[in-house]
N, C-alpha and C positions, 0 to 999 in steps of 0.2 A: 395647720401651721402656716398656710399661705396667708398673705396679708391682703385682704379684700380692699384696703384703702390705697394700695399701690396704683398710681396713675399710669396710664398707658405710655409705653415707650415706642409707640407705633413708628415703624420705618427705620429704626436704628439697626445696624448690622452687628453680629457678634460672631466670635470665633473662640472655640475652647481647645485647650491643651490639657491632657490628663496624664498624670504620672501615678504609678502605684498599682494597688490591688483592684480586684473586681468590684469592691465596694465603691471605689472612686469612679469606676466605669459606670456603675449604676447611678451614682450621684450625678454624673455628667448627663445621663439621659434625663434625669429629673430637672436639672438646670435648663436643658434644652426645651423641655416641655413648658416650664415656667416662662421662659423668655418668648417662646412662640406664642403662648397665650397672651402675653403682654404686647404683642404686635411686632416683636423684633424679627429680624430675618437672618438665618444662618448663612455664613460665607465660608469659603474653603481656605482662605489664607488670612494671616494676621494683617497684611497690608490693606485688605478690604474692610477690616472690622472697625466699627466705632467703639465696640466693647470687646476687650480681650480678657478671657477668664482662664485662670489656671487652677485646676483641682489637683492637689498635691499630696504626696506621701512624705512621711518623715521617719519611716522605720529605719532607713540607712542614710548615712551622711551624704552619699552620692546624690540623693534626691534634693537635698538642701542646696548643694553646689549647683546642680543643674537648674533649679528654679532661679537662684540668684543670678546666674549668668544670663538666662533667657529673659527675665524680667528687666534686668539692667539694660540689656541691649534694645529693649522696646523704645528707649529714649531716642534711638537713631532711626526709627521708622516713622516717616511722615504720617500725619493723620489721614484717615480714609477720605474725609470730606473737609474742604477748606473752611476754617472758622469753627470747627467742632473738634475740640481736643479729644483724643482717644482716652477712654476710661479703662484702667487696668484693675482687675479684681482678682484676688487670691483667696481661695477657699481650701477645703479639704483639711487634712491633718496638720499641715504646717500652719494654716490659718488658725485652727483651733489652738494649737500649742503656743504660737507667738502673739496672736492678737495684734494690738496696736504697735507692739514692739517691732513688728515686721516693717512698718512704715518708717521707722527710724533707720533701719538698715537699707530699705529700698524706698526712697522718698517719692518715686514715681508711681507707687501703688496707691490707687485712689480708694479702694474698698478692700477690707479684710472681713471675711465671714468664716464661720466655723462649721463643724460637722452636724450641729444640732439645729441650725437656723437657715438651712438652704432655702426654705420657703419664703424667707424675708428678702432674698436677693433682688427681686424687681423693685421693691420699695427702697432698698439701700441705694440702688442705681439712681432712682428718682431723687432721693435725698442728696446724692452727690451732685446731680445736675442742678437742682434747685438752689443749693447752698454754695456750690463751688468749693466746698470743704471736703477733705478726706474723711472717710467714715470707717470705723472698725466696730464690729459687733460679734461677739461670741457668747454663747450660753454655756453655763457650767455643765448642764445635763438636760436631758429630755425625760420627763417622767413617764411617758408612754411612747410606744413605737410611732414614729412619724409616718402618717399614711395620708392618702388622698392627694398627693402631689401629682400633677400631670407628668407624663413622660413622652419623649420622642425617641423611640428605640433606634439604635444604629442600624439594625436590619429587621426585616419582617419575619424572618424564620427563627431567630433566637431571642429569648427574653431572660433577663435577670429577675429573679423573684426573691427579694430579701425576706427572710423569715425572722431574723433577729439582728440586733446590732450590739456592739460592746463586748467586753470580756471581763470575767472575774478572776482570771488565773494569775495575773501579775507575775509573769515570767520576769526574771531580774534584768534581762537585756531589752525588754520590749516596752515601747512607748504607747502601744495601742490602748490599753485601759485608761490612760490619761487623756487621750485625745478623742476616743470613741465612747468613753464612759463605761458604766457597768452593763451587764447583760440585760437587754430589754427585748422581750419576745413579742412577736406580732400575734394577735388572736388567730387560732387555728381556722376559724370560719372565714376570716379575711383571706388567708392563704388559699383555702379551698375555692373560694369565689374567684380569685384571680386566676388560678389554674384552669378553672372551667372556662373563663373568658378567653384565655390564651388558646385553649384547645379548640374552642369554637372559631377562633380566628385562623386556625390552621398552622399555628406555630409548631415548628419541627423539634425544637430543643429548648429546654428550660434549665437554667442553673440556679439552684437554691443557694442563697447567700447567708453567711453569718460568720463572725469571727470564731465561733465554736458551735457549729450546728448541732453537735451531739448533746449540748446542754439545752437545746430549744425547749421552752415551756416551763423550765424549773421556776422561773420568777413569777409566771402567771398562774401555774397550776400546782405548784409544790413538788413537781416531779418532771423529769424529762419526757417529752412526748414526740421526739423526732421520728420514732418508728411510725407513728400515725401519719405524720407528714409524708413520709416515704410511701406508705401504703396507698394514700390518696393520690399522690403524684404519679405513682407507678401504674395506676388504673384509670386515670382521668382521660386518656386518649392521646396525650402528647407522646410522640414516638421516642423521644430521648430525654432522660432526666439525669442531670449531674448535680453535684453539690460540693461546696467548699465552705469552710475548712473544718477538718476533724481533728480534735485533740485526742491523741492515743489513750489518755487516761479515761476518757468518757465514751469510747466506742464500745457499745454494749452488744451482747449476743443477740438481743432483739433487733437492733439496727442491722446487724450483719444478716440475720434471717430475712428481714424485709428487703434488703438489697438482692439477696439470692432469689426471692420469690417473684420478682417482677422483671420481665424481659426488657421493659422500657428503661430501667435503671442501668446505666452503662457500667460495664465491667472494668471500672477504673476508679481508683481512690487516691486522694492526696492525704498522706499520713506523715506529717512532719516528724523527723527523728531528732534533728538539731545536733545531737552528739551520740557517739557510741560508747561513752564513758559514764558509768554510774556516778562517779565523783562529780564530773562536770554537769550531768543532768541535775544532780542535787543542788549544785551552785546556781544553776539556771532556774531552779524551782519548777521543774517540769513534772514532778510528782509521779514518775514512773521509772522503772529500771530498764536496762537493755533486755533482761530476761522477759519482763512483762511486755515490752514492745514486740519481741519476737514471738511470744505466745499469741498476741493479737494478729500478727501476720499469719501465723499458722492457722488460726481460726478462720481468717478470711479466705485462705486458699483451700481449706477443707470445704467451706461453703460455696466458694466461687473459684473453681480450679484455674480458670483462665484469666483471673483478675490481673490487671496491671497496676502497679503501685508507683506513685511518685512521692517525692519527699522534699523537705528543706533541711539543709545542713549548714551549720555555722563552723567556720574554722577560725582558730585564734581567740576563742573566748578567754578572758583573763585567767592566767594560771594553767592553761592547757599544756600538758607535757606531750612528749613523743609517744609515751605509753597510752595516754588518753586518745591521741590521734589514731594510733594503730587500732584501738577499739572501734573507732568510726569506720576505718577501712574494712575491718572484719565484718561489721554489720552490712555494709554496702555489698560485699562479696556474697554474704549469706542470703540477703533478701532478693537481690537481682532487680533493681529498680528499672522501670521503663522510662523514667524521667526524674531528674533531680535538679533542684535549684540550690546552687552552692554559693555561699557568701563568706567573705572575710568579716569577722566581728566588727561592728560599727558602734562606737560609744555614743549613747544617747543621753544627753543631759536630763537629769530628773529621774533616771532609773537607778536601782540599787547597784547594778553591775558597773555603772559609770564611776563609782567610788573605789573600785578595786584597782590597785596599782599592779601593772603587769610589766615585766622587764624582758619579755620574749622579743628578740630582735625581729624587725619587720621582714627581713629576708628569710628567716626560719618559717614564719607564718606563710609567706608567699610560696615557699617550697612545698609546704604541706598542702596548700590550696591547689597547686599545680598537680601534685600527685593524686589528690582526690578527683580533680576534674578528669584526669586521664583514666582513672578506674571507673568513674561514672560513665564516660563515653564508651568504654568496653562493655559495661553492663547494658546500656541502652541499645547498643548495636546487637548484642546477643538476643535481647528481647525482641527487637524488630525482625531479626532473622527467622523467628518462629512464624512470621506471617507470610513467608515466601510461598508462592503458589496457592495461597488461600484467596477466596473471593470475599471481600469485606464490603459491608454497606457503608458508604461514605457520604456524609453531609457536605454538599458542595458549597463553598463559601465565596469563591470568586476566581479570577484569573491567577494562575501561578506567577509568583514574582520571578521565578527562574526562566519561564518561557511563556510568551503571550499566546502560544498555540495550545497551552495546557491549562486545565482547571486544577484548583487546589481545594482540598476539603479535609475533614477530620473523620478518622475511624472511630468505632465505639470506644477504643482504648485511648482516644485523644491523640493519636499519631497523625502527623501531617501526611497527606497522600496526594500525589500528583498523577494526572493521567491526561493523555491527549484529548482535545475536544473532537468528538467524531464528526466526520463530514456530514453536512446537512443540519447540524445543531449549532446553536449559538449559546453564549453564556446566559442570555435571558431564558433559554430553555432549561438550563441546568441549575443555576444558582438557587439555593434554598431548597433543593430537592435531595433526596437520598438515592444514590446510584450505586449499583454493584460494580466493584472494581477488582479485577484479578491482579494480585501483586506479583510483579515480575522482577523487581529490583528492591533490595533493602539496603539502606544507608543508615548512618548514625542518627541523622536529624530528620529523615523523611523516608517514606515508601513511594514507589512508583509502579504504576500498573496500567491496565487497559480496561476501559469500560466494557462491561458485559451486558449486552442488550437482551 
């Protein structure tokens, strides 16, 4: 999908700001690879950039508001180089959704591109420079998985490996199928080749990406083949394998067995609940019941007793009653999540749920949200307390934001772990390595311990 006719942009500087999911983070690495190949130079601040790129999410209204504010404020930042106006480009899901309409709202946006034409970005920039005119290009869909784009990874020890994109589920509140398209799987041999390459590079952790990884392969092979992806990833030599996101209705016993069979597959799973009410789940078109969800949780814990579960929960879906909400609280108590992402329902134009009239007062929804957050925090703290006095393998990611004398990393369950940097060692010695840490302190949002040499 790269445009071989795009002329060089040699010497121009660029800065990216990314909002949203892991797909956008992976897209940001591909944009960086494309611009590096075109001769552009990355910089660390907007003020230094000739090209400012925003990769955006539109799942919740807050992302729209944040983008609008930040892009509008770009008008007040002087160009990086005298006589060369800064180019502002917006891509990702908002770019796909709004297209040229975005430039009516934000006249200082020079380029809009979508989720299916990232490879065209260098030529779109060149077109903007040559013509002096704003450019907007989005494609309705991509007939096959976009591959072969260069990447510049954010770190040497972690890699995103997209295995599919798009979604066929059409949950009534969700904009993703409209901006990412239908499910499109990447050929299995391409995934295996990339995993082999990353293993040879010494990458310590890979995250397999897809809007619904459990459906992987259905469009290509007529049946899901995610188990085969996990079996290969778990045995390819990369120490840590993670994946997102799983739809509960598609999590098969074969996939659970593959997770349990490979030590390299981390004992952590993101399993979105969204609501603990069967009535609301039906309104959301989630196609499972609370009973079915809890059966899946039981199967996971039978196969992987120490697994940590995370989830997404929406509060205030149109028509939610206190009884519905109490069902959500009941599931949170029963499951015992190690992490939960909680959201107040955000109406998204173009989705079926946006047409539902809801008269629930905002203060009632906020009260429910606050009660949920309190219960989630209690659950997360209880789960973290289970790690006290254990020695955990921690992938070191960098200096702790809490204390410059400590490093920060992730446990197998994706918990944040802090520990002092031992005398005689530097962050260069530690970052990107897996170190054993004895856990001495457990808090709600992190664990703290001591490196065990």
